[in-house]
C-alpha positions as CSV (number, residue, x, y, z in Angstrom):
1,M,104.5,141.9,49.6
2,Q,102.7,141.6,52.8
3,K,103.7,138.7,55.1
4,I,101.0,137.0,57.2
5,L,102.0,134.8,60.1
6,F,99.5,132.3,61.1
7,L,100.4,130.5,65.1
8,I,98.0,127.9,66.2
9,G,99.0,125.0,68.3
10,S,98.1,122.1,65.7
11,L,96.0,121.6,62.5
12,G,94.2,118.7,63.6
13,G,90.9,118.1,63.3
14,G,88.4,121.1,64.5
15,G,86.1,124.2,63.2
16,A,89.1,126.9,64.8
17,E,91.7,125.3,62.7
18,R,89.7,125.1,59.9
19,A,88.9,129.0,60.0
20,T,92.1,129.6,60.7
21,I,93.3,128.0,57.3
22,N,90.2,129.9,55.5
23,I,91.1,133.1,57.0
24,A,95.1,132.4,55.5
25,K,93.5,131.1,52.4
26,I,92.2,134.7,52.0
27,W,95.2,136.5,52.5
28,A,96.8,134.1,49.8
29,E,94.8,134.6,46.8
30,R,95.3,138.1,47.8
31,G,99.0,137.6,47.4
32,C,100.5,138.0,50.3
33,D,103.3,135.6,51.6
34,V,101.1,132.9,54.0
35,V,103.2,131.1,56.9
36,I,101.2,128.8,59.3
37,A,103.1,128.1,62.7
38,T,101.9,125.4,64.4
39,L,103.3,124.6,67.9
40,D,103.2,121.1,67.9
41,A,106.0,118.8,65.8
42,E,104.6,118.2,62.0
43,E,101.7,115.4,62.1
44,P,99.4,113.7,59.8
45,R,97.3,116.8,58.7
46,I,93.3,116.2,58.8
47,Y,93.1,119.6,56.6
48,D,94.9,120.1,53.5
49,L,96.9,123.4,53.3
50,P,95.8,125.6,50.0
51,C,98.5,126.0,47.6
52,G,101.0,129.4,48.6
53,I,100.7,128.5,52.0
54,R,104.0,128.1,53.9
55,L,104.2,125.5,57.2
56,V,106.6,125.8,59.9
57,P,106.1,123.1,62.6
58,L,108.0,123.8,65.6
59,G,107.1,121.2,68.2
60,I,107.3,123.0,71.0
61,S,104.1,121.9,72.7
62,G,103.7,119.5,75.2
63,R,103.4,118.6,79.0
64,S,106.1,119.8,81.9
65,H,106.3,117.9,84.6
66,G,107.0,120.2,88.3
67,V,107.2,124.1,88.6
68,I,111.3,124.0,87.6
69,N,110.4,121.8,84.6
70,A,107.6,123.8,83.2
71,L,109.9,127.1,83.4
72,K,112.6,125.9,81.4
73,N,110.1,124.8,79.1
74,N,108.4,128.0,78.6
75,V,111.2,130.1,78.1
76,Y,112.6,127.8,75.4
77,R,109.2,128.5,74.0
78,I,109.5,131.9,74.6
79,R,113.0,131.8,73.2
80,R,111.7,129.4,69.8
81,L,108.9,132.0,69.0
82,R,110.7,135.2,69.3
83,N,113.5,133.9,67.2
84,L,110.4,132.8,64.6
85,L,109.1,136.6,64.3
86,I,112.8,137.8,64.2
87,T,113.4,135.6,61.6
88,E,110.1,135.7,59.8
89,R,109.5,139.2,59.7
90,P,105.5,139.5,59.4
91,D,104.1,142.2,58.6
92,I,100.8,141.0,60.7
93,A,101.0,138.0,62.8
94,F,97.5,136.3,64.2
95,G,97.5,134.5,67.3
96,M,94.6,132.0,67.2
97,M,93.1,131.1,70.2
98,S,95.5,130.3,73.2
99,A,98.7,131.0,71.0
100,A,97.1,134.9,71.4
101,V,98.5,134.8,74.6
102,M,102.3,133.8,73.5
103,L,101.8,136.1,70.7
104,G,101.2,139.4,73.2
105,I,104.2,137.7,75.5
106,V,106.7,137.9,72.2
107,R,105.5,140.0,69.3
108,T,108.0,141.9,68.1
109,R,108.1,145.9,66.8
110,N,107.0,146.9,63.6
111,M,104.2,144.1,62.8
112,I,100.4,144.3,63.6
113,A,99.9,142.1,66.3
114,V,96.4,140.2,66.6
115,G,95.0,137.7,68.6
116,A,92.1,135.7,67.4
117,E,89.5,134.3,69.9
118,R,87.9,131.3,68.2
119,A,85.3,129.9,71.2
120,F,83.4,131.8,73.8
121,P,86.2,133.4,75.7
122,P,85.4,132.3,79.5
123,Q,85.7,128.9,78.0
124,S,88.8,129.2,75.3
125,I,92.0,128.9,77.3
126,P,92.8,126.7,80.6
127,R,92.1,128.4,83.8
128,G,94.9,129.5,86.5
129,A,97.8,131.3,85.4
130,W,96.2,131.3,81.4
131,Q,93.7,133.4,82.3
132,F,95.9,135.8,84.7
133,L,98.4,136.0,81.5
134,R,95.5,137.1,79.0
135,R,93.9,139.7,81.2
136,L,97.6,141.3,81.3
137,V,99.2,140.8,77.4
138,Y,96.5,141.5,75.2
139,A,97.1,145.0,76.1
140,R,100.4,144.4,74.1
141,L,98.2,143.6,71.0
142,D,97.2,145.7,68.7
143,I,93.2,144.2,68.0
144,V,92.0,141.3,69.1
145,T,89.1,139.5,67.0
146,V,85.9,137.8,68.2
147,Q,83.0,136.0,66.6
148,T,80.4,137.1,68.5
149,E,79.2,141.0,70.5
150,V,78.8,139.0,73.4
151,G,82.3,137.5,73.5
152,R,83.9,141.5,72.5
153,D,81.8,142.6,75.7
154,W,83.3,140.0,77.7
155,L,86.7,140.9,77.0
156,L,86.3,144.6,77.0
157,R,85.0,143.8,80.9
158,H,88.1,141.4,81.8
159,T,91.1,141.8,79.7
160,R,92.9,145.1,79.1
161,A,92.0,144.3,75.3
162,R,92.0,147.9,74.1
163,N,91.0,146.9,70.2
164,V,88.2,144.8,69.9
165,V,86.6,143.8,66.6
166,V,83.7,141.5,65.9
167,I,84.6,139.2,62.6
168,P,82.7,135.9,62.2
169,N,83.7,132.8,59.7
170,S,83.2,133.0,56.4
171,V,81.4,129.6,54.8
172,E,83.5,127.7,52.1
173,I,80.8,126.3,49.7
174,P,81.3,123.7,48.2
175,L,83.0,122.1,51.0
176,A,86.5,120.3,50.4
177,K,86.1,116.9,50.6
178,Q,88.6,115.0,53.0
179,A,89.6,111.6,53.8
180,P,87.5,109.2,55.0
181,E,84.8,109.6,52.7
182,L,81.6,107.6,54.7
183,P,78.5,106.7,52.3
184,V,75.1,108.0,53.6
185,S,73.6,104.9,52.4
186,L,75.9,102.5,54.7
187,Y,74.4,104.4,57.6
188,V,70.9,105.6,56.9
189,P,68.6,103.1,55.4
190,S,66.4,103.8,52.6
191,G,63.2,105.5,53.3
192,Q,64.3,106.7,56.5
193,K,64.7,110.2,57.5
194,L,68.2,111.6,58.4
195,L,68.5,113.7,61.5
196,L,72.0,115.1,61.9
197,G,74.7,115.9,64.8
198,A,78.0,116.8,63.6
199,G,81.4,117.5,66.0
200,R,84.2,116.2,67.7
201,L,81.9,113.6,70.4
202,V,83.2,115.4,73.7
203,H,81.5,116.8,76.8
204,Q,81.3,120.3,75.2
205,K,79.0,119.5,72.3
206,A,76.7,117.8,74.2
207,F,75.9,115.0,72.4
208,D,74.8,112.8,75.8
209,R,71.9,115.2,75.8
210,L,70.9,114.5,72.0
211,V,70.9,111.0,72.6
212,V,68.3,111.2,75.5
213,A,66.1,113.7,73.6
214,F,65.9,111.5,71.1
215,G,65.1,108.6,72.7
216,R,62.1,109.9,73.8
217,L,60.8,110.6,70.4
218,A,62.3,107.4,68.9
219,K,59.0,105.5,68.9
220,K,56.9,108.2,67.9
221,H,58.8,109.2,64.9
222,P,59.9,105.5,63.7
223,D,60.3,106.7,60.2
224,W,64.0,109.0,61.5
225,I,67.2,108.1,62.1
226,L,69.5,110.0,64.2
227,A,73.5,109.9,63.0
228,I,76.1,111.8,65.2
229,T,79.3,112.0,62.5
230,G,82.4,112.8,65.0
231,E,85.2,111.5,67.1
232,G,86.2,111.8,70.0
233,N,86.7,111.1,73.9
234,D,82.9,110.6,74.3
235,R,82.5,107.5,71.7
236,E,82.3,104.4,74.3
237,S,79.8,106.8,76.8
238,L,77.8,107.9,74.3
239,E,77.7,103.9,72.4
240,R,76.9,102.7,76.2
241,M,73.7,105.5,76.1
242,V,72.4,104.5,72.4
243,V,72.6,100.4,73.9
244,D,71.1,101.0,77.1
245,R,68.1,102.8,75.7
246,G,67.3,100.4,73.0
247,L,68.0,102.9,70.2
248,G,71.2,100.7,67.9
249,E,69.1,100.4,65.6
250,R,68.0,104.2,65.2
251,V,71.2,106.0,66.1
252,V,74.6,105.9,64.6
253,L,78.3,106.6,65.1
254,P,79.6,106.7,61.7
255,G,83.0,108.5,62.6
256,R,84.4,111.3,61.1
257,A,83.0,112.0,57.9
258,G,85.4,113.5,55.6
259,N,82.6,114.3,53.0
260,L,80.6,116.0,55.1
261,A,78.5,117.6,52.7
262,D,77.1,114.9,51.7
263,W,75.5,114.1,54.9
264,F,74.2,118.1,54.9
265,M,72.3,117.4,51.4
266,A,70.8,114.1,52.9
267,A,70.0,115.4,56.3
268,H,66.0,116.2,56.7
269,A,67.5,118.2,59.7
270,F,70.3,119.4,61.5
271,V,70.7,119.9,65.4
272,L,73.6,121.2,67.7
273,T,73.2,120.8,71.4
274,S,76.9,122.5,72.7
275,R,77.3,123.6,76.0
276,H,79.0,126.4,74.7
277,E,81.4,127.4,71.4
278,G,82.5,129.9,70.0
279,F,80.9,130.7,66.2
280,P,79.6,126.8,65.1
281,N,80.9,126.5,61.9
282,V,79.0,122.9,61.3
283,L,75.3,125.1,61.8
284,V,76.4,127.5,58.7
285,E,77.3,124.8,56.8
286,A,73.9,122.9,57.2
287,L,72.5,126.1,56.8
288,A,74.1,126.8,53.5
289,H,73.4,123.3,52.2
290,G,69.4,123.9,52.9
291,C,69.4,122.1,55.8
292,P,66.9,123.3,58.9
293,A,68.5,123.2,61.7
294,V,67.2,123.1,66.0
295,S,69.8,124.4,67.9
296,V,70.4,125.3,72.0
297,D,71.0,128.8,72.7
298,C,74.7,128.3,74.0
299,D,77.2,130.9,74.4
300,T,78.1,131.5,71.7
301,G,77.0,131.8,68.0
302,P,73.9,130.1,67.8
303,R,71.7,133.3,67.8
304,D,74.2,135.0,65.8
305,I,73.5,132.2,62.8
306,I,70.2,131.0,63.4
307,R,67.0,133.5,62.3
308,H,64.0,131.9,65.0
309,E,61.4,130.2,63.0
310,E,63.2,130.9,60.0
311,N,65.6,128.9,59.0
312,G,65.4,126.5,62.3
313,L,64.8,126.6,65.7
314,L,66.7,128.0,68.7
315,V,65.8,126.7,72.2
316,S,67.1,127.6,75.7
317,Q,70.2,126.0,77.1
318,D,69.7,123.8,79.9
319,D,66.2,123.3,78.9
320,P,65.8,119.6,78.0
321,E,61.7,119.6,77.4
322,A,62.1,122.2,75.5
323,L,65.0,120.7,73.4
324,V,62.5,117.5,73.0
325,A,59.7,119.8,72.0
326,A,61.4,121.3,69.2
327,L,62.7,118.2,67.7
328,D,59.4,116.9,67.7
329,R,57.5,119.8,65.9
330,I,60.8,119.2,63.2
331,M,60.5,116.2,62.6
332,S,56.8,116.3,62.6
333,D,56.3,119.0,60.2
334,D,57.5,118.8,56.3
335,S,56.1,122.6,55.7
336,L,57.9,123.8,58.5
337,R,61.2,121.6,57.4
338,G,60.2,123.4,53.6
339,K,59.9,126.8,54.6
340,M,63.2,126.8,56.8
341,A,65.1,124.8,53.9
342,A,63.9,127.6,51.4
343,N,65.3,130.2,54.0
344,A,68.8,128.3,55.2
345,P,70.8,128.8,52.1
346,E,71.3,132.8,52.5
347,V,73.4,132.5,55.2
348,K,75.8,132.3,52.1
349,T,75.5,135.8,51.4
350,T,75.4,136.7,55.2
351,F,79.1,134.7,55.9
352,S,80.5,134.8,52.3
353,P,84.4,134.5,52.4
354,E,84.1,137.8,49.9
355,R,82.3,139.7,52.8
356,I,84.1,138.4,55.7
357,S,87.2,139.2,53.5
358,A,86.2,143.1,53.1
359,M,85.8,143.0,57.1
360,W,89.6,141.7,57.7
361,Q,90.7,144.3,54.7
362,S,88.7,147.0,56.4
363,L,90.4,146.2,59.8
364,F,93.7,146.1,59.0
365,V,93.5,149.3,56.3
366,G,91.0,151.4,57.9
367,T,91.3,151.0,61.8
368,L,94.9,150.9,62.3
369,G,95.4,153.6,59.6
370,R,98.5,151.5,57.5
371,P,98.3,151.5,54.5
372,E,99.1,148.5,52.0
373,K,102.4,147.3,51.0
């Protein structure tokens, strides 16, 4: 039986964490012994672990104060991680996101070491020492996986990674329900059309420009309401924007919805305005539920998911006029939304668990030339 170990910061909310669990689930269902080790201590988890996956919370994350303290803490972390690999003896070890750098430092022999980038690489880890370390230690990884060709090209130019492979995320339908469940009817009045945004309320997701764009269209489309599900540090600033623009009855921020599928099915259109992404799972999930989308063509992901004019509309990054025009168009044209809604669920085939699982299997069995045990 193969043992697969995943190293990740935490299992708190986020697309990368959910993708990690989905990848782990693939291997668990193949009969592998699967372990997820988190750098954080054990915490209340938003995502439940599938049956058969073991959790090892290491409790080695946290800030350091001063150079000497940072040096001591990092030596301790390296020892803990190396002891983990010696104890668990995985056949394949995944370092997810910034943990890929740690895996490159502590990897042991007789294992396949995989670094998994879950965002656009220039934005995936802090600048400075981490960027420098990644450039060097990626040479010690057998494989680095990314989700788009643009990300692959960047890593080949800016790191010493030898083998960079593109594998997108899979879409798991139906979506599992988690707490809290937020009934759509509590936030969207009967008879109103729903424009939906979803994600962490942080600068990266750029919900500020979504509120501004919707505000310019609110009077023209009085039968539409904008809902943005999620939580994050930008909540207060977004709430102020809504009030300042007189949109209190037209824009709602319900919080994090554990029943996101209900929101997708109720929505008439979905919008993604991120400044950058790796591979936006939420965009694939919206399309899988037959929800046509408008997306900013950010680095990276949307152009690999949306077929412009077929299942959604792509608009240029940093072009507020184009975003307003695209939203106006999709909110105005019932037949356009109907056509896109009919095409949207094709992503369930393109990004099916079976297809993505086969890509992982081919990678480990074929690319590395190592037979399964």
